[in-house]
C-alpha positions in Angstrom: 93.5 114.3 85.2 90.0 116.2 86.0 87.9 115.9 89.0 84.5 114.6 88.8 81.2 115.6 90.4 81.8 113.0 93.6 85.6 113.5 93.7 84.2 117.4 93.7 82.0 116.3 96.9 84.4 114.7 98.6 86.8 117.9 98.4 83.9 119.7 99.6 84.0 117.5 102.9 87.7 117.9 103.4 88.0 121.8 103.0 85.1 121.9 106.6 88.2 120.3 108.8 88.9 122.1 111.8 91.4 124.5 111.5 93.2 123.8 114.7 93.5 120.3 113.0 95.5 121.7 110.1 98.3 123.6 112.1 101.4 122.0 110.4 102.6 118.5 112.2 100.3 118.7 115.1 97.3 116.0 114.4 95.1 114.4 111.7 92.2 116.3 111.1 88.4 115.3 110.8 86.2 115.5 108.0 83.0 117.3 109.1 80.8 118.7 106.5 79.9 122.4 106.3 76.9 123.2 107.9 75.8 126.2 105.2 74.8 125.1 102.1 76.6 128.9 101.2 79.4 127.1 102.0 79.0 124.1 100.1 78.6 125.4 97.0 81.5 127.6 97.3 83.9 125.2 98.4 82.1 122.5 95.2 83.1 125.2 92.6 86.3 125.4 93.5 88.0 122.0 91.8 86.0 122.8 88.7 87.8 126.0 88.4 90.7 126.5 85.4 93.1 126.3 87.9 94.9 122.8 89.3 93.2 119.8 87.9 93.3 116.7 90.5 92.2 113.0 90.9 90.5 111.7 94.1 90.3 107.8 92.5 92.2 105.3 94.8 93.7 104.2 91.0 96.5 107.2 91.3 98.6 107.4 88.7 101.5 108.4 90.5 104.7 110.2 90.2 107.8 107.9 89.9 111.5 108.3 90.2 113.7 105.6 89.5 116.6 103.7 91.3 119.6 105.2 92.8 122.9 102.9 93.5 123.8 105.8 95.6 121.0 105.4 98.0 120.9 101.6 98.0 124.7 101.7 99.0 123.5 103.3 102.1 120.8 101.1 103.0 121.1 99.3 106.6 120.7 95.7 106.8 117.2 95.6 108.0 116.1 97.4 105.4 118.4 96.3 102.2 117.3 92.4 102.9 113.3 92.8 102.6 111.5 93.8 99.2 109.0 97.1 100.8 109.2 99.7 103.4 106.3 100.5 105.3 105.2 104.1 105.3 103.2 105.3 107.7 100.7 108.6 107.0 97.9 110.0 108.6 94.6 109.3 106.7 91.1 111.7 106.9 93.3 114.5 107.0 92.5 117.6 104.4 94.4 118.2 100.8 96.4 118.2 99.5 98.9 116.1 102.2 97.4 112.9 103.1 93.8 112.5 102.7 91.2 110.0 101.7 90.4 108.9 98.3 86.6 108.5 96.4 86.8 104.9 98.4 87.3 106.2 101.9 90.2 104.0 102.3 93.0 104.8 100.5 95.4 107.7 101.6 96.4 109.6 98.4 98.0 113.3 98.4 101.4 114.7 98.4 103.0 112.8 101.3 101.9 109.3 99.7 104.0 110.8 96.3 107.0 111.5 98.4 106.9 108.5 99.7 106.6 106.6 96.8 109.4 108.4 94.9 111.6 107.4 98.4 110.5 103.8 97.5 111.6 103.8 94.2 115.0 105.6 94.7 116.2 102.8 97.5 114.2 100.0 95.0 111.3 99.1 97.4 107.6 98.4 96.9 105.7 100.7 99.0 103.4 99.7 101.8 101.4 102.2 103.0 99.8 102.6 106.5 96.9 104.9 108.2 98.2 105.8 111.4 96.3 108.6 113.8 98.9 111.4 114.4 99.3 109.7 118.0 100.0 106.8 117.2 103.0 106.9 114.9 105.6 107.6 117.1 105.2 104.3 119.1 104.9 102.7 115.5 107.8 103.8 114.5 109.7 103.1 117.7 108.5 99.6 118.0 109.6 98.9 114.2 106.2 98.4 113.1 106.7 100.6 110.4 109.8 101.9 108.6 109.2 105.3 108.5 106.9 108.5 108.9 106.3 110.5 105.8 103.2 112.8 107.5 103.7 116.5 107.5 105.9 116.2 110.4 108.3 119.3 111.7 111.7 118.9 113.0 112.2 119.4 116.5 115.2 119.1 118.6 113.2 117.5 121.0 111.9 114.6 118.3 115.4 114.5 117.4 116.5 112.5 120.8 114.8 109.5 119.5 113.9 110.3 115.7 116.4 110.6 112.6 115.2 112.9 109.7 115.4 113.5 106.3 114.6 116.9 104.9 112.2 117.3 102.2 109.7 120.6 102.7 109.8 124.0 103.9 107.6 124.2 106.9 105.5 127.4 105.7 102.2 129.6 107.0 100.3 131.6 104.0 98.4 134.4 103.8 95.3 134.1 101.9 93.0 136.3 100.6 89.9 136.9 98.2 91.6 137.0 94.3 90.4 140.4 94.0 92.2 141.7 97.1 95.4 144.6 96.8 96.9 143.1 99.9 100.8 141.9 99.9 102.1 140.9 102.5 105.6 140.4 102.7 106.7 141.7 106.8 104.6 142.2 109.2 104.2 146.0 108.9 101.8 145.2 106.0 98.9 143.3 108.7 98.7 146.9 110.2 95.1 148.0 110.8 94.0 144.8 108.6 91.3 142.4 109.7 93.1 138.9 110.4 91.5 135.8 110.7 93.4 132.5 112.4 92.6 129.3 114.0 92.5 129.9 117.9 95.2 127.8 119.5 97.5 127.2 116.6 100.9 128.3 116.0 100.2 131.0 113.6 97.9 132.4 116.2 100.8 132.8 118.2 102.9 134.5 115.5 100.3 136.4 114.9 99.6 138.0 118.0 103.4 138.6 118.7 103.5 140.7 114.6 100.6 142.9 115.8 102.3 143.5 119.4 105.8 144.5 117.4 103.7 146.9 115.5 101.9 148.5 118.4 105.2 148.7 119.8 106.5 151.0 116.6 103.1 152.8 116.8 101.3 151.3 114.3 98.1 150.2 114.0 96.6 147.1 115.5 95.2 144.4 113.8 91.4 144.6 113.8 90.3 141.3 116.2 91.8 138.1 115.2 88.4 136.8 114.1 88.7 133.0 114.8 87.9 130.4 112.7 87.3 127.1 113.1 86.0 125.3 109.7 88.0 126.3 106.5 84.7 126.5 104.6 83.7 129.6 106.9 87.0 131.3 105.7 86.4 131.0 102.6 83.1 132.6 103.4 84.4 135.2 105.3 87.3 136.2 102.7 84.7 136.4 99.7 82.2 138.8 101.5 84.9 140.9 103.1 84.7 139.9 106.7 87.9 139.6 107.0 91.2 141.2 104.1 93.4 138.0 105.4 93.6 134.8 107.1 97.1 132.9 108.2 97.1 128.9 108.4 99.3 126.4 107.4 100.7 127.0 103.7 100.1 123.5 102.0 96.4 123.6 102.6 95.6 127.5 101.8 97.9 126.9 98.4 95.7 123.7 97.3 92.4 126.1 97.9 94.3 128.7 95.4 95.4 126.4 93.3 92.3 124.4 92.8 89.9 127.9 92.8 92.4 130.9 91.6 89.3 133.0 90.2 88.3 133.2 94.5 91.3 132.8 96.2 95.1 133.7 96.3 98.2 133.3 98.7 99.8 136.7 99.5 102.9 135.7 101.1 104.4 133.1 103.6 106.1 133.1 106.3 108.2 129.8 107.9 106.3 128.5 110.5 108.8 128.5 112.7 109.4 132.3 112.9 111.5 133.4 113.9 113.4 130.4 113.5 112.8 128.1 110.7 111.4 124.7 110.6 111.4 121.9 108.1 109.2 119.3 107.1 110.8 115.8 106.8 110.5 111.7 106.9 111.2 110.0 110.1 113.3 107.0 110.6 113.8 105.8 114.4 117.3 106.6 115.5 119.7 104.1 115.8 118.2 102.3 112.5 120.7 104.5 110.1 118.3 104.8 107.4 118.6 108.9 107.2 121.2 109.1 105.1 120.0 106.5 102.8 116.5 107.9 102.8 118.0 111.8 102.2 120.2 110.4 99.3 116.9 109.1 97.8 115.1 112.2 98.2 118.1 114.1 96.3 118.1 111.4 93.6 114.1 112.5 93.0 115.4 116.3 93.4 117.8 115.7 91.1 115.8 113.6 88.2 112.8 116.4 88.2 110.3 113.9 89.7 110.5 115.5 93.5 109.4 118.9 91.8 106.4 117.2 89.5 104.9 116.1 92.7 105.1 119.2 94.4 103.5 120.5 91.0 100.9 118.1 91.5 99.6 119.7 94.6 100.6 123.4 93.9 102.9 123.0 96.7 106.3 124.4 94.4 106.9 127.2 97.2 107.8 124.8 99.8 110.4 123.1 98.0 114.0 122.3 99.2 117.0 122.5 97.0 118.3 119.7 98.5 117.0 116.9 101.1 119.4 117.3 104.8 119.7 114.5 107.4 118.9 115.7 111.0 118.4 119.3 109.8 118.4 122.2 113.0 115.2 121.8 114.4 113.0 124.0 116.3 114.2 124.9 119.9 112.4 122.6 122.9 110.0 124.5 124.9 111.2 126.2 127.8 109.6 124.8 130.7 
């Protein structure tokens, strides 16, 4: 499937979302357009590269799984007695997780495709509901939706009211220009480099801690950090050499590199919970007893290969999990 000119313009708008909104599992993103014609041209050309080809039509040819008897057997009575499950997603965000199709109302992306796999394996039809990030917890607790699949990170605090079924590793990525020689495998690799980041984000905290540890060991401090609010500005800064690397949520950066490999590449990743390990998971209401069935559905999709097809469709293979888990260890509670 190729991207039409109209679809390209849509991706252009979505590359301009505020970077704070791209922070993993924090909020939905707006879709402001780039402020400069230069930024517009750069982003507009990306999906027409020889890289990843996507469709932004509302008529998605989604990957499907098959019904899993094991998963169905684990369904609670409340779920077993209905024909469809209602899943909340956050619309209006940036590719490839959840964003609006060309009709400006249909949610599409990696998360909606994962929702389809879960519904298929449970033998249910899928009803997607777009919810603002701030609204999904109440929708889940009130029973308005059965599950939330919207880049939700597992935390110990959330586990007090929510059950989780993991399906993706929470990763941050390092984006550079395609001709860069940088490889960032550890904190020592950023010493002395000009690094960009979004202000007030989790990745800023990690970057500053890496820099502090490097300086304690006598390594050069980073230059900056340089702060950016729009992804389109990051792309221009990388191509012009104003910054050497940018650290942010890997999903959006990997997608950008996949659709425009002649311009950008991801040169390293790290877990978004560093120094701990963070997982992205399907959220269901604690006490609904649905998590084990959802976990079994995800593992069925992993086993039949449809899960891998979805990740490949959106360029997120690096975030794959070998097995889904019910209520894996979450990020620790923040000390007051």
